[in-house]
C-alpha positions as CSV (number, residue, x, y, z in Angstrom):
1,S,0.0,0.0,0.0
2,L,2.9,2.3,0.7
3,K,4.3,1.7,-2.7
4,R,1.0,2.4,-4.3
5,A,0.6,5.6,-2.3
6,A,4.2,6.7,-3.3
7,A,3.4,5.9,-6.9
8,S,0.2,7.9,-6.7
9,V,2.0,10.9,-5.3
10,K,4.7,10.7,-7.9
11,K,2.2,10.4,-10.7
12,R,0.1,13.3,-9.3
13,D,3.3,15.4,-8.9
14,G,4.3,14.7,-12.5
15,V,0.8,15.7,-13.8
16,V,0.9,19.0,-11.9
17,S,4.5,19.7,-12.9
18,K,3.6,19.1,-16.5
19,L,0.6,21.3,-16.2
20,V,2.5,24.2,-14.5
21,T,5.4,24.1,-17.0
22,S,3.2,24.0,-20.1
23,P,3.1,27.1,-22.3
24,M,-0.7,27.1,-22.1
25,F,-0.6,27.5,-18.3
26,D,1.6,30.6,-18.7
27,K,-0.7,32.0,-21.3
28,V,-3.8,31.5,-19.2
29,S,-2.0,33.1,-16.2
30,G,-0.9,36.1,-18.3
31,A,-4.4,36.5,-19.7
32,L,-5.8,36.4,-16.1
33,L,-3.4,39.1,-15.0
34,V,-4.3,41.3,-17.9
35,A,-8.0,40.8,-17.1
36,N,-7.3,41.6,-13.5
37,A,-5.4,44.8,-14.4
38,V,-8.4,46.0,-16.5
39,F,-10.7,45.1,-13.6
40,I,-8.6,47.1,-11.1
41,G,-9.2,50.2,-13.4
42,V,-12.9,49.5,-13.5
43,Q,-13.0,49.1,-9.7
44,V,-11.2,52.4,-9.1
45,E,-13.4,54.2,-11.7
46,S,-16.6,52.9,-9.9
47,A,-15.4,54.5,-6.7
48,F,-16.3,57.9,-8.3
49,D,-20.0,56.9,-8.8
50,E,-22.4,58.6,-6.4
51,G,-24.4,55.4,-6.0
52,G,-21.4,53.6,-4.5
53,E,-19.5,50.5,-5.6
54,P,-21.6,48.1,-7.6
55,A,-22.4,44.8,-5.9
56,Y,-20.5,42.7,-8.5
57,I,-17.2,44.4,-7.8
58,P,-16.4,42.5,-4.5
59,V,-17.5,39.2,-6.0
60,V,-15.3,39.5,-9.1
61,D,-12.4,40.7,-6.9
62,S,-12.7,37.7,-4.7
63,L,-12.8,35.4,-7.7
64,F,-9.6,36.9,-9.0
65,T,-8.0,36.4,-5.6
66,V,-9.0,32.7,-5.5
67,A,-7.7,32.2,-9.0
68,F,-4.3,33.7,-8.0
69,I,-4.2,31.6,-4.9
70,C,-4.8,28.5,-6.9
71,E,-2.2,29.4,-9.5
72,L,0.4,30.1,-6.8
73,G,-0.5,26.9,-4.9
74,L,0.0,24.8,-8.1
75,R,3.4,26.4,-8.7
76,M,4.5,25.7,-5.1
77,Y,3.2,22.1,-5.2
78,A,4.9,21.4,-8.6
79,F,8.3,22.9,-7.9
80,G,8.5,22.3,-4.1
81,A,11.7,23.7,-2.5
82,Q,12.9,24.8,-6.0
83,F,10.1,27.4,-6.0
84,W,12.0,29.3,-3.3
85,C,15.6,28.5,-4.4
86,D,15.6,28.7,-8.2
87,L,18.0,31.5,-9.0
88,N,16.3,32.3,-12.3
89,D,12.7,32.7,-11.0
90,R,13.2,33.2,-7.3
91,A,12.7,37.0,-7.4
92,W,9.5,36.6,-9.4
93,N,8.2,33.8,-7.1
94,Y,8.8,36.0,-4.0
95,F,7.0,38.8,-5.7
96,D,4.1,36.6,-6.7
97,T,3.8,35.4,-3.1
98,F,3.8,38.9,-1.7
99,V,1.2,40.2,-4.2
100,V,-1.1,37.3,-3.7
101,F,-0.8,37.7,0.1
102,V,-1.7,41.4,-0.2
103,S,-4.7,40.6,-2.4
104,T,-5.9,38.0,0.2
105,V,-5.5,40.6,3.0
106,D,-7.5,43.1,0.8
107,S,-10.3,40.6,0.3
108,I,-10.5,39.7,4.0
109,I,-10.5,43.4,5.1
110,S,-13.2,44.2,2.6
111,A,-15.3,41.3,3.9
112,V,-14.9,42.5,7.5
113,L,-15.9,46.1,6.6
114,Q,-19.0,44.9,4.7
115,G,-20.3,43.3,8.0
116,Q,-20.1,46.5,9.9
117,S,-23.1,48.8,10.3
118,S,-21.0,52.0,9.8
119,P,-18.2,52.1,7.2
120,M,-16.4,54.6,9.5
121,G,-16.6,52.3,12.5
122,N,-12.9,51.5,12.4
123,V,-10.7,54.2,11.0
124,S,-7.5,52.1,11.4
125,I,-8.9,49.3,9.2
126,L,-9.9,51.8,6.6
127,R,-6.4,53.2,6.5
128,L,-4.9,49.7,6.2
129,L,-7.4,48.9,3.4
130,R,-6.3,52.1,1.5
131,I,-2.7,51.1,1.7
132,V,-3.3,47.5,0.7
133,R,-5.3,48.6,-2.4
134,I,-2.5,50.8,-3.5
135,V,0.0,48.0,-3.1
136,R,-2.4,45.7,-5.0
137,V,-1.7,47.6,-8.2
138,L,1.7,45.8,-8.2
139,R,-0.2,42.8,-9.4
140,V,-0.2,44.3,-12.9
141,F,3.6,44.0,-13.0
142,R,3.3,40.2,-12.9
143,V,2.1,40.4,-16.5
144,M,5.7,41.0,-17.5
145,K,6.8,37.6,-16.2
146,F,4.8,35.8,-18.9
147,F,5.6,38.0,-21.9
148,K,9.3,37.9,-23.0
149,D,9.4,41.4,-24.5
150,L,7.9,43.0,-21.4
151,R,10.2,41.0,-19.1
152,I,13.3,42.1,-21.1
153,M,12.1,45.8,-20.9
154,L,11.7,45.6,-17.2
155,A,15.1,43.9,-16.7
156,A,16.7,46.5,-19.0
157,I,15.1,49.3,-16.9
158,A,16.3,47.7,-13.7
159,S,19.8,47.3,-15.1
160,T,20.1,51.0,-15.8
161,L,19.1,52.1,-12.3
162,K,22.7,52.2,-11.1
163,T,23.8,54.1,-14.2
164,A,20.8,56.4,-13.8
165,S,21.8,57.3,-10.3
166,F,25.3,58.3,-11.3
167,A,23.9,60.2,-14.3
168,L,21.5,62.1,-11.9
169,I,24.4,63.0,-9.7
170,L,26.4,64.3,-12.8
171,L,23.4,66.4,-13.9
172,L,22.9,67.8,-10.4
173,I,26.5,68.8,-10.2
174,A,26.4,70.5,-13.6
175,M,23.1,72.3,-12.8
176,Y,24.4,73.4,-9.4
177,M,27.6,74.8,-10.8
178,F,26.0,76.7,-13.7
179,G,23.1,77.7,-11.4
180,I,25.6,79.3,-9.0
181,A,27.5,81.1,-11.8
182,V,24.3,82.6,-13.4
183,S,22.5,83.4,-10.2
184,Q,25.6,85.2,-8.8
185,L,25.7,87.5,-11.8
186,V,21.9,88.0,-11.5
187,A,22.3,88.9,-7.8
188,E,25.0,91.5,-8.6
189,H,22.8,93.0,-11.3
190,V,19.7,93.2,-9.1
191,S,21.8,94.7,-6.2
192,Q,23.2,97.4,-8.5
193,K,19.7,98.3,-9.9
194,R,18.2,98.5,-6.4
195,Q,20.9,100.9,-5.4
196,Q,19.9,103.0,-8.3
197,G,16.3,103.0,-7.1
198,V,15.0,100.4,-9.6
199,K,12.3,98.2,-8.1
200,F,11.7,94.6,-9.3
201,A,8.2,93.1,-9.3
202,A,7.7,89.8,-7.6
203,D,7.0,88.1,-10.9
204,D,9.9,89.6,-12.8
205,P,11.3,87.0,-15.2
206,V,14.9,87.3,-14.1
207,L,13.9,86.8,-10.5
208,F,11.5,84.0,-11.3
209,Y,14.1,82.0,-13.2
210,F,17.3,83.0,-11.4
211,G,16.2,84.8,-8.2
212,S,17.9,82.2,-5.9
213,I,20.1,79.2,-6.1
214,G,17.1,76.9,-5.9
215,A,15.3,78.7,-8.6
216,A,18.4,78.7,-10.9
217,V,18.9,75.0,-10.4
218,F,15.3,74.3,-11.1
219,T,15.4,76.5,-14.2
220,M,18.5,74.5,-15.4
221,F,16.5,71.3,-14.9
222,M,13.4,72.5,-16.7
223,T,15.7,73.6,-19.6
224,I,17.1,70.1,-20.2
225,A,13.9,68.2,-19.2
226,G,11.5,70.1,-21.5
227,G,9.8,72.0,-18.8
228,I,10.5,75.4,-20.5
229,D,11.9,76.6,-23.8
230,W,15.5,77.7,-23.1
231,K,14.8,81.0,-24.9
232,D,12.3,82.0,-22.2
233,A,15.0,81.9,-19.6
234,A,17.7,83.3,-21.8
235,V,15.9,86.5,-22.8
236,P,15.8,88.0,-19.3
237,L,19.6,87.4,-19.0
238,F,20.3,89.9,-21.8
239,D,19.6,92.7,-19.2
240,V,22.1,91.1,-16.8
241,G,25.0,90.9,-19.2
242,R,26.7,88.9,-21.8
243,L,28.6,86.7,-19.4
244,A,25.3,85.4,-17.8
245,V,24.0,84.7,-21.3
246,F,27.2,82.9,-22.2
247,F,27.1,80.7,-19.1
248,Y,23.5,79.8,-19.7
249,I,23.9,79.1,-23.5
250,F,27.0,77.1,-22.8
251,F,25.1,75.0,-20.3
252,V,22.3,74.3,-22.7
253,A,24.7,73.3,-25.5
254,L,26.8,71.1,-23.2
255,M,23.8,69.3,-21.7
256,I,21.7,68.8,-24.8
257,L,24.3,68.2,-27.5
258,C,26.9,66.3,-25.4
259,V,25.9,65.0,-22.0
260,M,22.3,63.9,-22.8
261,N,23.4,62.1,-26.0
262,V,26.2,60.3,-24.1
263,L,23.8,59.2,-21.3
264,T,21.3,58.0,-23.9
265,G,24.0,55.9,-25.5
266,I,25.0,54.4,-22.2
267,F,21.4,53.6,-21.3
268,C,20.8,51.9,-24.7
269,Q,24.0,49.9,-24.3
270,C,23.0,48.7,-20.9
271,A,19.5,47.7,-22.2
272,I,21.1,45.8,-25.2
273,E,23.4,43.9,-22.9
274,T,20.5,43.0,-20.6
275,A,18.4,41.8,-23.6
276,Q,21.4,39.7,-24.9
277,A,21.9,38.2,-21.5
278,D,18.3,37.0,-21.1
279,Q,18.4,33.2,-20.9
280,E,15.4,32.5,-23.2
281,T,16.6,35.1,-25.7
282,V,20.1,33.5,-25.8
283,I,18.6,30.0,-26.3
284,Q,16.3,31.2,-29.1
285,S,19.1,33.1,-30.7
286,Q,21.3,29.9,-30.7
287,L,18.5,27.9,-32.2
288,D,17.9,30.5,-35.0
289,D,21.6,30.6,-35.7
290,K,21.8,26.9,-36.1
291,H,18.7,26.8,-38.3
292,R,20.3,29.5,-40.6
293,F,23.6,27.6,-40.6
294,V,21.9,24.3,-41.7
295,E,19.9,26.1,-44.4
296,T,23.1,27.6,-45.8
297,L,24.9,24.2,-45.8
298,E,21.9,22.6,-47.6
299,R,22.1,25.3,-50.4
300,L,25.8,24.9,-50.6
301,F,25.6,21.1,-51.0
302,M,23.0,21.4,-53.7
303,E,25.4,23.6,-55.7
304,W,28.2,21.1,-55.2
305,D,26.1,18.1,-56.3
306,D,26.7,18.4,-60.1
307,S,25.5,14.9,-60.8
308,G,22.2,15.5,-59.0
309,D,22.4,12.1,-57.2
310,G,22.3,13.5,-53.8
311,K,26.0,12.8,-53.2
312,C,29.3,14.7,-53.6
313,S,32.4,12.9,-54.8
314,L,36.0,13.9,-53.9
315,E,36.5,15.4,-57.4
316,E,33.4,17.5,-57.1
317,F,34.4,18.6,-53.7
318,K,37.9,19.7,-54.8
319,E,36.6,21.5,-57.8
320,H,34.1,23.6,-55.9
321,L,36.4,24.1,-52.9
322,A,39.0,25.7,-55.3
323,D,36.5,28.5,-55.9
324,E,37.5,31.5,-53.8
325,S,33.9,32.5,-53.3
326,M,33.1,29.1,-51.8
327,Q,36.2,29.4,-49.6
328,A,35.0,32.7,-48.4
329,L,31.5,31.3,-47.7
330,L,32.9,28.5,-45.6
331,R,35.1,30.8,-43.7
332,S,32.1,33.0,-42.9
333,L,30.6,29.8,-41.4
334,E,33.7,29.4,-39.3
335,I,34.9,26.3,-41.2
336,D,38.6,26.0,-42.0
337,V,39.2,24.9,-45.6
338,N,43.0,24.9,-45.8
339,D,43.3,21.2,-46.2
340,A,40.6,20.0,-48.7
341,L,41.6,16.3,-48.6
342,T,41.6,16.1,-44.8
343,L,38.3,18.0,-44.7
344,F,36.7,15.5,-47.1
345,E,38.0,12.5,-45.2
346,L,36.6,13.9,-42.0
347,L,33.2,14.5,-43.6
348,D,33.2,11.1,-45.2
349,T,32.3,9.2,-42.0
350,N,31.2,6.1,-43.9
351,R,34.5,5.8,-46.0
352,T,32.6,5.5,-49.3
353,G,34.5,8.1,-51.2
354,E,31.3,10.2,-51.3
355,I,29.5,12.3,-48.9
356,D,25.7,12.8,-48.7
357,L,23.8,15.7,-47.3
358,E,23.5,14.3,-43.8
359,D,27.3,13.6,-43.6
360,F,28.0,17.1,-45.0
361,I,25.8,18.9,-42.5
362,T,26.8,16.8,-39.5
363,G,30.5,17.1,-40.3
364,C,30.4,20.9,-40.9
365,I,28.6,21.4,-37.6
366,T,31.3,19.3,-35.8
367,L,34.1,21.2,-37.5
368,R,32.6,24.7,-37.0
369,G,34.4,26.9,-34.6
370,A,38.1,26.9,-33.9
371,A,40.5,27.9,-36.6
372,K,42.5,24.6,-36.3
373,A,39.5,22.2,-36.0
374,V,40.5,20.2,-39.1
375,H,44.0,19.6,-37.9
376,M,42.9,18.7,-34.4
377,E,40.5,16.1,-35.9
378,K,43.3,14.7,-38.1
379,Q,45.7,14.4,-35.2
380,N,43.0,12.5,-33.2
381,K,42.7,10.1,-36.1
382,M,46.4,9.6,-36.3
383,N,46.6,8.9,-32.5
384,Q,43.9,6.2,-32.9
């Protein structure tokens, strides 16, 4: 009986694992998350209605919560301890658990509040519910786990956070330096004018944009971030002096033409490296590369098969291999062709004096790579 029970558990575990790891399960989970994201928007929109929240909202929300609990439970059951220890998906699994837990707390609190006579009976519970419902929006981010392009974009954004922090520091330093230079000239100009009896209005442009260090730095930020047109801040500086105008124009040119372009290039490079490092993308790229490699070899073999019998003799092989264009093509496929006779012997695995398409493709895949692959294979044969 113990053996039958163990076999039953093993069979059940295999069925659940097969279900959870199937592409259809991921697609259904992704569709469920998209539907829930739309529902969250509907739920928030309904809060503005004067008649209150419709009766179906809590029911649908509870159904979504139950569905997510079932999905998470199946994953935990199928993967066991690997669910918490897998280096590739561990972060996503912890995130899923947190979001499902928050959703469950939201449903429980909502059910408790519905049973009260007054919705304002417990202010602390209401505040907790408000926080929980804000955090629940994170459930939308789980969609990115099931769609490769979205996942790569999220990983690329995360990989640039460190670079972005240093870029922000660089921009703050530049804005602070140029802000001090311009605001100092403005302060001297305003002081001289006031000594001459000139009064400045509170909304005077030069004071609005450069009336203090904070205003000057904020103006520099708006200039490079699209908050204002740089001409609007430059025109008032003409009354201050040419030096103030020069500092401001130099800042605009340096930031927009140099620094921002360099930072954009760095961010793009980080995003490209992250996309290339994505495991599924690397695997798919390798499969596509092998498929193109095999198709090229098939076309090449058909050109070499002059007799049309599906085989290539040594004479045909030598004749076509003497063509420089064919040599260049093989080199582009990372196949060394310096020794034609040795190459043919290595491809002729059946020792028939002829090679067919299967031998040609298999041999070329084996010899692809290192520059001395043919010679290494020849040395191995000699040692045998």
